[in-house]
N, C-alpha and C positions, 0 to 999 in steps of 0.2 A: 694947544696954540701949536702950530707948524712952523716952523723954519726951512728956508731954503738950504740944500744943501751947501756947506762949505767950498768957496772956491779951492783951488789947488792951493794958494798962496797961503791961505789961512790954513789948511791943512796940515800944510809942512810946517806952519809957525806953531800950531798946537803941538804938531808932535814931535818938534825939538824941546818945547818948554818941559814936554813929559817927560822925556828922554833926562833932561838936564834934571829933574826933579827926582828922577829915579836914583841919580848918583850921588844924592843926599837924603836919602830917605831915613827919617828916624826910627827910633826902635819900636817895634813891633806893638807895644802896648800904646804908645803914642798914636800909631796909625790907626789902630782899632777905637781909638778916643775920636782921632779927628774926620773918620769914618762917619762914627755915630752922629757927630754934631752937625756934619753935613745932609744925612737924613733928616736929621731934627728940622734943621733949616728950610730944606727942601719940601718938606713933606707936611701937608696943611693937620690942623688939626682935627680927631674923628670927631664925627658927631656921636655923642652917644644918646640912644634911645632909653627913656624913662623904662625900669624894670618891669618884664611884663612876664618872666618866668624865673624859677629860682633854681639853682644848679650846683653842682659840687665836683669836687676834683680827687677821683682815688687813683695813686701811682703817679708819682712826679719823678720820676726818674733820669727823664729828659728835660734840659732846659724849653723845649718846644711848648712847653706846658703854659708859659706865661704868655704867649702868641695865641693860644687857643684860648686861654682867659679872656684875654683882650678881645679876640674877637666875638666871643659869646655877650661879652659886657657890651660892646659898641652895639651890638644889636638887640638890646633888651632883655638882657639875663642879669641877675643877682645872683653872684658869689654868697653862699651863705656856709660852707662847711668844705672839709678836706680831711683826707685821711691820708697818710704814708707812715709806713713801717720802719725807715730809716730817720733815726733823730736829727740826723745833718741836714737832710733836704727838707724835712719838716720843720726845720728852726728856720732855714732861708724861707722858706714859703710862707710861714707866718710873720716873719718880718716883713715881708713885701706885702702882706695882705692883714694886718693885726687886727682888723673889723673881723676876721672870718673865725668860725668856730674850728677849732683843733677836735676831730672825731676821735673816740676810742678804738673804734675798728671800721672795717667794712661794713660790719652788716648795720651800725648805726646811722649809716648813711642810706644803704639798700632799705632799711625798714621805715625811713621817714617820706611819709606820704606826700609829704609837701614840695617834695625836690622832684623835677621834671627831667632833667639831665646830667647825665654823669659824662665828665673829661677825664682822659686817661694819657699819660706818656711814661706808663710803666715801662719796663723791662719788655722789649718786644715780644717775644715768646709766650709772657704773660698776658698779653693784651686781649686775644680772642676769649681766653678762659673767662675773663673778667665781663667783657661785652655779652656774654651767652648770661652771665648771672644778674648783669643790669636790665639786659633784654627781660628775663623772666621776674624780674622784683616789679616790672611794670613801668620801667624808665627808658628814656631813649639813650644815646650812646653817642660820643662824638670822641675819637681817637686818632692820636699822633701817627704817622705813618711809619714803619709798616704795620698796618692794623691787624694783617693775620700771617703769621711765618710759614704756614706749611699748608698744603691741598686738604691734608686730613682736616685740620681746624677750619679752613673754608668751608668744607661741605657742614660741619657743627654749625657755624654761624649762620651759614644761609638755611639751615632747619629750623633753628631757632628763629630766627628773624622773622620766616615764612609764619611759624604757629603763634609768635606775640603779636606781629606787625608793628614792632617798634621800630625807632631808624637806627639802623646802624651807619655811621657817616665817617670817613676817614678824611682827616684833614690833609689833603694834598697842597700844601701850603704854598708850593711854588707858582702854581695856578690860582687858587683860591685868594690868597693874600699877595700877591703881587700885582701892582696898579698896571704895570706895561703889559702883562700877559692877559689882564681882565681888558686892556684897552685893543688889545690883538684880536679878541674875540669879538669885539664890537665894529672895529674895520673890516673883518674878515666876512661877518654877518651882512654888512653892507656890499659887497662884492670888490673891494677894492684890489683884490688880486684875482679875482676870479674863482677857480672852483677849486680847491685845494688839492694836492696831488700828493705831496711827502712832507711829514714833520722830520726833522732831527733835532733830536735834545740831547744836549750836553750837560751833566751832572759831575764837574769836580770839586771835589772838598780838601780842605786842608784837616791834616791827620791828628794835629794837639795829641800825641800821645799821652803825654804827660800828666793831662787832663781827664783822661777816659777811665771809665772803670772796667773792672775785669772781665763783664761780661761783653763790652764792645769788641773784644777781640775773638768771642767762641762763636763761629756760627751757626751753631747749633741755637746761641740765645737770639741772635740778631738776623737770623734767617739768609742769610747771603747779601753780596752787597746789590744783586737785580732786585732780590726782594726789597730789601733797605731803600737805599738811596732811588735806582731807578724806579720805582714804584708812582714818583713823581711825574714820570716820563713817560709813561704807559697812559697814565691819566689825561695827559697833554695828548698826548696821540688821539686818543679817543675823541677828546673834546673837538679837536681843530679838525680833524678829517669827518666825524660825525659819523664813525664806526659804529655798529652793534655787534660786528661781529669781527674776530681777527685771529690769525694765526702766527704762533713762530716759527721764522722761517730759517734760523741759526742763532747761536747765543754761545757764549764764552766766558768764563771766570777763570781770576787767577791769583796767587798772592806771588808777585814778580822781584817784590824787594823789601819785604819784611819777615824771613824766615823765622826770627825771635818770637813770633807768632803765628807757630802752625795752623791754626785755627781761622784764620783772619784771610779776608780776600781784600785785594787792592786795586783791583780791574775787573770791569765787567765791560760787555756791549752784546747788542741785539740788532738784529734786522726781524721786521715782523710786517705784515700784510693783512689788512681790512677790505671790508667791503666799501668804506669810502675812501682807502689811499695807502700808503706805504709809508713805512717808518724806521728811522734809524736811532739808536740809543746808546749814548757810551756813558758811564760813570766811572770814577775814579778817586783816589785818597791822595792825590800827587799835586795840589795845590803848591807852588812854591811859597817861601817865606817874605818874598820881594813884593808879591801881591798886597794890594792894601786891603783887600777883604778876605772872607774864608774861601771863595772858590768864583771863577768868573763862568756862573751858570749862564748859557744860550739856548737859545730857542730859535730855530729857522721854519718857518713854513713857506712851501714852496707852491704857489698856485699856476694855475693857467694863463695869468695874465699880469704876474710880477711875485713878490716875495715879501716876508717881512720877517724883520730880524731881531731879538730881543737880546739885549744885554743886561741881564736882570739885575746885576750887583755892582758892576762897575764898567765904565766905558774907558779901556787902557787909553785911548787917545786924546784923553784929556777933560771930559765933562765929567763934573763932579756929581754924586752920590749915586743912585741907584735907579731901576726903572727906565733904561734908556729903550726907547723903540723907534727903528727906521723900516719906512717904506719906500719901496723900488715897484713901480710900474709902468705901463706905457705913458703915461702922463708926465711924471716928475719923479723924483728921488728926494725925500722928506724925512726929519727929524722931529718925531712927535713927542710933545711933552705929556707926562704921562702923572706929572706931580698931584695934580688936583681930583683925578679919578677915584670912582669910590668903590670900597672893597666891600660888596655886597653879602659874601658868603655868613658872618656871622646874623646880621639881619634876617636874611632868607631862613637858617636854619631854626633861628626863633620862630617864624613864621611856620615854618614846617612842623615843629614840637605842637604849637596851638592848633592848627588849622589841618594836620595830618595829612599833608601834602609834600612833595618832592620840587621844590622850586630850587633848592640848594644845589642838590646832584639827585638824580635818580640811583635807586637802591641798587639796580641792576648796573648802573654805569662802575659805581664804588666798586661793586664786585668783582666786575670784569678785568677794571685795569689791575687787579690785585690777583686776579686769577692768571692773567697772564705774565703778570710777573713772576709768578709761584712756578708756572711753567717754564718760563726762560729760565729761571735758576735752575730747577730740578734738573733739565735735560742739556745744562748748557757744558761744552766741552772743556777740558782744563787748557790754560795756557801757560806753556814751559818755554822761559827765556833762558836760553844758556848763556852762563858766566862768560 
């Protein structure tokens, strides 16, 4: 459903109301609760397909594992077991899924011939080695981003995937699990903004340092800020420009405000050029506490006849919830309601497991998005900000 653009008077009224609301924001915990409530009210109940495959989880060090499980379950997967070496993480997962068997070892799951797919959100630098073991055991693999943390790992994963013919899927959730981004893809395919010229992807995040594990602040473990966060933006660049080849024009990273963690990076950006368009990416850990969500993730897709902007998590001028999409072209300026858009990734991935197809994401696209992130990270210049 589309709505006409608010007129200037309504826009100013909304802006004033929003500004007044910011003056009386409650505690951060209450903000998170309210945002979650809005998301539930706005988002339709997902349609879950009957179980078609059995899957398990190995390594649950990041909370993204719960979104991964939900996506596959929604698409027709049955979670039957999990393994985590950390007792606290295992206890939390078991509480969430009490019907699921807790395996005593990784091998117990890999040796189970009834399991077809393994999910993981382990410590980032451990994800690729696990994926190789999964593929060599005859199973498919879906991993949280960053799914690979070095070019050496990428070469090893590519080799194992080619040999085993198994699926190595990285869940770039900012595209695959965001309703507005899915809708943008549909609109661009319809030609509403003409030929895509450029994407601008912004991925700000809130640090929440007190909740982070030790490995989070060690570049060797998480791969660097471009490798980690910006992998989402490289995926979106390739998807929206249709690029099958690309190069990094320039990149830079830095730790400009957190000297207490010398192995950490809090800022990074990249310019890139592909055979379907150009791109700019910026990621950071500077989301202020005054924002009612963890980050004002934004994507702008510029076309020859217009542009699309997505505010993934929040509309700071007043609309509630996330998944906000704006279209400007030669005919009109519109806001597109994306609350009922289907999220197809889980269903498509289960289809691919069963049919040995590539409908959720081609294997080459998956690897190329990661390769670009890794090259930008490796060759980035260091940002130094004078005090």
